[in-house]
C-alpha positions in Angstrom: -48.8 -4.7 45.3 -48.0 -6.5 48.1 -44.9 -7.5 50.2 -44.5 -11.0 48.9 -44.7 -10.1 45.0 -42.1 -7.6 45.5 -39.6 -9.5 47.6 -41.0 -12.6 44.4 -40.0 -10.0 41.9 -36.5 -9.1 43.2 -35.5 -12.9 43.9 -37.1 -13.8 40.0 -33.6 -14.0 37.5 -35.0 -15.7 34.7 -34.4 -12.4 33.0 -30.9 -11.9 33.9 -29.2 -13.6 31.3 -30.8 -11.3 28.4 -30.1 -8.1 30.5 -26.7 -9.2 30.7 -26.6 -9.6 27.0 -27.9 -5.5 26.7 -25.0 -4.6 28.2 -22.5 -6.5 27.2 -23.6 -6.1 23.5 -22.3 -2.9 22.3 -18.8 -4.2 23.0 -18.5 -7.6 21.1 -19.9 -5.5 17.8 -17.2 -3.4 18.4 -14.7 -5.7 18.6 -16.3 -7.8 15.5 -16.4 -5.1 13.4 -13.0 -3.5 14.4 -11.5 -6.5 13.0 -13.6 -7.4 10.2 -12.2 -3.8 9.2 -9.0 -4.1 10.8 -8.4 -7.2 8.6 -9.7 -5.5 5.0 -6.6 -2.5 5.9 -4.2 -5.4 6.6 -5.5 -6.7 2.8 -5.4 -3.1 1.0 -2.1 -2.5 2.6 -0.8 -6.2 1.4 -2.0 -6.0 -1.7 -0.4 -2.5 -2.6 2.8 -3.2 -1.4 2.7 -6.4 -3.6 2.0 -4.0 -6.2 4.5 -1.3 -5.4 7.1 -3.8 -5.4 6.0 -5.3 -9.1 6.1 -1.9 -10.2 9.4 -1.6 -8.7 11.0 -4.7 -10.6 9.5 -3.7 -13.6 10.8 -0.8 -13.6 14.0 -2.0 -13.0 13.8 -3.8 -15.7 14.1 -1.7 -18.6 17.0 -1.0 -20.3 20.2 0.8 -19.6 19.8 3.2 -22.2 16.4 4.3 -20.7 18.2 5.7 -17.2 20.7 7.6 -18.9 20.6 10.5 -16.2 23.4 8.7 -14.3 26.2 10.6 -16.1 26.3 13.2 -14.2 23.4 15.3 -14.9 19.8 15.7 -13.1 18.5 11.3 -12.8 15.3 11.4 -13.2 12.8 8.6 -14.8 11.5 8.7 -18.7 8.0 9.2 -18.7 6.8 6.4 -20.4 8.4 4.3 -17.3 7.2 5.7 -14.9 3.4 6.0 -17.1 3.5 1.8 -17.3 5.7 1.7 -13.7 2.3 3.6 -12.1 -0.4 1.9 -14.6 0.9 -1.8 -13.2 1.1 -0.6 -9.7 -2.4 0.5 -10.1 -4.2 -2.1 -12.6 -1.9 -5.5 -11.8 -1.5 -5.1 -15.6 0.0 -3.5 -18.8 -3.9 -2.6 -19.6 -6.0 0.2 -18.4 -8.9 -1.3 -19.5 -8.4 -3.8 -16.5 -10.4 -3.1 -13.3 -8.3 -1.0 -10.5 -6.4 -3.2 -7.6 -8.0 -1.2 -4.6 -11.4 0.5 -5.3 -10.2 3.7 -3.7 -7.5 4.2 -6.2 -8.5 8.2 -7.5 -6.1 10.8 -9.4 -7.0 13.2 -7.0 -6.3 11.5 -3.7 -3.6 9.2 -4.6 -0.1 10.5 -4.6 2.5 8.1 -7.0 6.1 8.8 -7.9 9.3 6.8 -10.0 12.6 8.2 -8.5 16.0 6.9 -9.4 19.6 7.3 -7.4 22.8 6.7 -9.0 25.0 4.3 -6.7 29.0 5.1 -7.6 31.4 3.6 -5.7 31.2 2.4 -2.4 33.4 2.7 0.6 37.1 2.2 -2.3 35.2 -0.5 -4.5 34.9 -0.4 -7.9 31.2 -1.4 -9.0 31.4 -4.3 -11.4 29.8 -7.2 -13.5 26.7 -5.5 -15.5 27.9 -2.0 -13.8 31.2 -1.5 -15.4 30.8 0.0 -18.3 27.0 0.2 -18.7 25.0 2.1 -20.9 24.2 4.5 -18.8 26.6 7.3 -19.6 29.3 6.3 -17.6 30.9 3.6 -16.2 30.6 1.7 -12.8 27.4 3.2 -11.8 24.1 1.5 -10.5 21.0 3.5 -10.9 18.1 2.2 -9.1 14.4 3.0 -8.9 11.6 3.9 -5.6 8.1 3.4 -6.3 6.3 5.1 -3.7 2.1 4.9 -3.8 -0.5 6.7 -1.1 -3.9 5.4 -1.7 -6.8 7.0 0.7 -8.7 3.9 2.7 -11.8 3.3 1.9 -13.2 1.6 4.7 -15.6 -1.3 4.0 -17.9 0.1 7.3 -18.8 3.5 5.9 -22.5 3.0 6.1 -21.7 2.5 10.3 -20.5 6.1 9.8 -16.8 4.9 9.9 -15.3 7.8 6.8 -11.7 6.3 7.3 -10.8 10.0 6.8 -6.7 10.4 7.9 -6.1 6.9 7.4 -4.3 6.0 4.5 -2.9 3.1 2.3 1.3 3.9 2.1 4.0 1.6 0.0 7.1 2.1 -1.6 9.9 -0.5 -2.8 13.3 0.3 -4.2 15.0 -2.3 -6.5 18.7 -1.5 -9.1 18.0 -1.7 -12.6 19.9 -4.7 -14.3 18.9 -4.4 -17.9 16.6 -6.4 -19.7 
């Protein structure tokens, strides 16, 4: 190779844009796929939050007689209310034949709970309204339900090696029992 040919090749810039693109492309792909995965995570988190909120509202609108544990004994949610609340959170309806709201809901990797707390007169005030002499067994007691769900996150980029292990979707909501 002659000296002039070598100088000509060193000054030639026709392939510079392609070389720069090859250097920047991995970073652009990471940003693009990362934003898609983050959007999917946010969508799944929102779906679970809405489902848990609906489940807490459903459980709170059961009759006061269903929450008779506020009479000084251990407060617990009836099994039927808990099972129906879980079905509503999982499916969006009370029909077990409907598809799951989130495709990664499995009984093995999902934690779900419905708990009840009993509030009495706070700060020396007497509870009134619907809680005054309700049928929970004790007057002036306000039962509340708390719904909690934890689901393992299933990424959409699993085909590219991102397993999402260690990532979970968590949602919790609480509602005061108001009866039907």
